[in-house]
Phi, psi and omega in degrees: 000143176264139179244151174277157179301322179298320177296317179296320178297315178295321178294319179296315178298320183297331177300315179292324181293317185274334178051054175245148183298323178231087184302312183298316179297320180296317181294319178296318179295319179296319179299317182294318184275327185247350179090345174208171180222173182295325180300324179283307189286323182267327188244001174069026179271132176280321176229147181262119178290154177285168177305316181296320178295320178297313179300316181299326179277323187267335180305319180285350183284128178290131180306330179299332180290340183259347187298324179297318179291319178300315180298317180297313180299315180301313181295322177296315180293320178297319178295324179293320183289325181281338179279342184282000000 
């Protein structure tokens, strides 16, 4: 299956969010037992790319292309903590 760079980015981010040693295995097991998984419900992924597929898509992306999104996420999270 071919994945879009955005899907790979969301899958890569979700690894940090979930903090599991084998994210893909965990998502597959969750899908099997519960009918859906966090990659689908939280990150909007229809299929979860493997680690190698994520690397192949994201390695060529220049970090400068992601800095705007990183800054936006950071500012959103920072705003949430000061609003609480």
